[in-house]
N, C-alpha and C positions, 0 to 999 in steps of 0.2 A: 466458723473460725478456720483460718488457713493453718495448715501444718507447716512447721519449719523444717527445711531440708537439712539432713545431717550427712554422714559419710555415705557415698554411693546412693543407693536407693532407700537408705534408712530414713524414715519419716517419723518424727516425734512431735508431740505438742510442746509448746514453750515451757521452760522451767517456771514453776510457781512456788510461792512461799505459803506454808500452812497458815490457815486462818485460826486454828485452834490446836492446843496441845496440852498434855498433862501427864501426871503419874497416877495410875490406878492401883490401889492396894488390893491385891487379889488373894491375900492370905499367905500363910507359910513364911511371913517375913519378906514377901516379894512385892515389888512395885514395878509395873510394866509401863513403859513410856509409849504414849500414843499421840497421833497427830491427824488432823483433817485438812484436806486441801480441796480446791475446786469450788463447786457451787454448794453452799450450805443447804439449799433446798433441792439439790439434784438427786439422781438415783444413787444410792449407796453402793460402793464397791469396796470390798475388803481385800487388801493386798497383803499376801503372806510371803515373807522373805524366805530365802533358801538357807543353806548351811547343812544342818541347823547351826545357829550361832552367828550367822553373817550380819544380822541386824538390817534395818530398813535402809533404803537408799533413795535419794531425791530423784534419780533417773527413772525409777520404776513408775512413778506416778505420771511420767510423760507419755505413757501409752494411752492415757485416758483423757478424753475431751473435758477440759476443766469447766466448760460452760454447762455441760450436761451432767457430769458425775460429781458426787460427793465422795472423795477418795480418802479412805481410812487406812492408815498404816499403824503397826505397832511393833516394837522390838520384843521378841519372845524372851522368856526368862533368861537372865544371866548375860545378855548381850546388848549391844547398842547403848542406849541411854537408860535401860532398865536397871533396877537395883535389887539386890547386890550384884556386882559384876563378877562373872566367872573367872576373871583373871586374878582376882584378889586371893591371896594365900588363905587356905583353910575354908574356902566357901564350899558348903555341902551342896551337891547337885541332886540329892535324893528327891527333892521336891521339884525337880525339873524333868518332866516326862511328856510324852505325847498327850497323855490324858490330862495333865495339868494345863497344857496349852489349849486343848479343846474347851476346858472349863473357863480359861482366861478369855477366850474369844466370846463366850456367852456373857461373861461379866461386862466385857467392853460393849457388846451389842446393847445390853440393858442400860448401861450408863449413857449411851448416845441416843437412846430412844428409837432404835431401828427395829422394824418388824421383820423384814427380809432384805437380803442383800445379795449382790453378785459376789462370788468368791473367786479371786485370782491367786494362783500359786505357781511358782517356778521351782523346778528341781525338788529339794526337800519340801518346799511349799506345796507341791502337788500332793505329797503324802498327807501332810497336815490338812489340806483342803478336803481331801477325800474322806479322811477319818472324821473330820468335823461334819461334813455333809451327811455321811452315813449315820452319825449320831443325832444330828438335828436337821433332817431333810426339810422340815416345815419352815426352816429359816433361810433356805437357799433358793434364790431366784434362778441362778444359772452358775455353771462352773466354766472357768477359762483356765486351762492348764498348759504349761509350757515345759518341755524337757522332762518327760513323764517318769516319775519314780513312784514306787510303792514301798521302798526301804525293806525289801525282803532279804533274807540271808543270801540268796543267789546273787542279788545286785551288789551287796556288800562284798561278797567273795570276788566278784568281778573287779571291783575298784581296787582291792588290796591283795589281789593274787593274779587273776587272769590278765589284767591290763598290763602287767609287768613285761609280757613278751613284746609289747609295742615300744617300750621305753627301757631297754635293758640297762643302760648306764644309770639312769635315774632310779630304776628299781633296785639295782645293786646298792646304791647309796642309802636308799630308804630302808632296806633290810639290814644294812650294816649298822644303822643307828640303834637298832633294837639289841637287847641282850642276846648273847650267842645262842642260848637255849631256846629263844623265841623265833629265831630267824626262819625256821622252816615251818612255822605253824601260824598261830593267831597273831598277826601283826597289829590288828586293831586292839586286842587285849594288851599287847605289849606296850603300845603307845598310850593306852588308857592308864596304865600303871605309871609310866614315865611322867605323864602330864599331871598325875596326882601327887607327884613328889614335891614336898614343900621347898626344896632347894631351887632357887631361880636358875642357877647354872644348868640344872637338869631339865626343868619343865620348859624354860624358854627355848633351849636348844631343841627339845622334842617338838615344840610348836613350829619352829622354823623348818625342821626336817619334814614334818608332816605336810606343811604347805609347799615345800619345794617339790615333793612328790605330786601333789595336786596340780601344781603349776605346769607340770609336764604335759598333761592332757589338755589343759586350757590353752597353752601356747602352741599347740599343734596347728591351730588356725593362725596364719601369719598376720591376720588383721586384729587379732586379740591382744589385749594388754591387761596387766594385772591391776587391780584396784590400788589406789594410793594407800588404802588402809593396810595393805599387806606389808608395809614398812613399819607398822606400829606393833611392837612386841606385846602390848596389852591386848590389842585386837586379836593377834595371832594366837595368844595363849587362851583367851576365852573361847574363841571359835574352835580351836583344836580340842580343848577340853570338852566342849559341848558335843561336838561331832563324835568323838570317841565314846563319850558317855552314852549317846543315843545308839550308835552302831553296836557297841559292846552288848547292849541290852536289846538289840534287834527292834528298837523303837517301841518296845513293849507291845508288839503285834505278832500274831501268828503268821506263818509264812505266806499264806494266801488269804488272809483275813479280809483285805480290801476287796478282792475279787469276789469272795463269797457274799459280801454285803452289798454288792451293786444293785440288787433288787430294791433296796431301800430308796434308790435315787430315781425310780421310775417317774417319768413326767418332768424331770429337771433337765433342761437343755445343757449340753456339755460340748465344748470345743477343745480338742487336743491339738497342740502345735508341737511338732517334733522335727528336729534336724536329723536327716538321714545319716550324717557323718558324726553324730554325737557319740563320743567315746565314753563320756562320764555317765550318761544315761542312755545306753544303746536302745535302738528303735524297737527291739523285741518286746520291751515292756509296754510301750504304747500299742503295739500290734496285739499283744495278749489282752490288753485292756479293751481295745476296740472289738475284739472277737467275743469277749464276755459281755460287752454292752454295745450291741449293734447300733443303738440310737445315738451314741456319741459320734461326733463329727471329727474324724482324724485328718489333719492337714500335715502332710510331710513336705518339708522344705529340702529340696534335693542337695544343695551345696552347703548346707548349714551344719554347724556343730552344736555345742551345748549352750554357748552364750546367747541370751535373748537380745543383747544390745547391738548386734551386728546385722547390717543390711537386710536381707530378705526376712529373717526372723522378726526383727523389729517391725517391719512393714506389715507382716502377717498378723502380729499381735495387735497393732493399731487397727488394722482392718477388722479383726474379729471383735475388738472392743467397740468400734464404731457400729458394727452390725447389731450389737446388743442394745443400742440405744432405742431400738424399735420395741423393746419390752415395755417402755413407757414408765412414767413416774410411779413411785410406790409410796 
């Protein structure tokens, strides 16, 4: 199949419509939305979205050859088309954790009758992919990770403290939106409380302010654009609530838990794709990962930032996904 050319050197497979979808009851009053695209008899690849709380996107499946791959996506708890939606007032997030997501992935695998699959993750999706793989290594054929994160305290501190020196104007506005007593301390916790407020005037404003700060580092790349979903208050509220919930609880992981568990992935091929100019997920995390797991293949894209959808990053992802076709059918 020929690839369709996009911006610059970006090369993606054509957009496709899912051939199957549904809602899976995973317990706790939660139903996760899933969909399958590509070749029903092809090699299964699980696509884990970022955020957390961003939900799946049609563009992500365009990295994978639809003639070869059975592309599986799902919206993690509380976001996208999964129910209940975290934007709804009074929704309890206590049953929405990293470990619930790991269990949900296994339920989805069993529902779809898959023995082993390739696992793809971008940004937060990297963390979830690694935790899942370390928990169920016998179910993972290969890992393909982009914009490497492990959701450690040090990484969260960078996003909501250290990064402020690069964007002083936006950082000042971000801090000013928190209560005066919180501005010099834990801004994640401050926004977590604001977003839990039942008053729409408070939690919708907090969601917009949270995303305005995140946009600063996204738009540092002049080629980048914000998703159209960022104009939807419901999307912003759910995403910000889920992100702050996860980051406030450090994703229910110990600081270097993923690095300590890498021995469980012995024999599983892993490709890491990292933009050198990535401010949201600085390259040091990918480098530390590659040092702890020398068998992983680290690909550094010199002029790329965090977005996987632009130019060389997209081409590198497609190339890595194409290379995994040699694993053969499962």
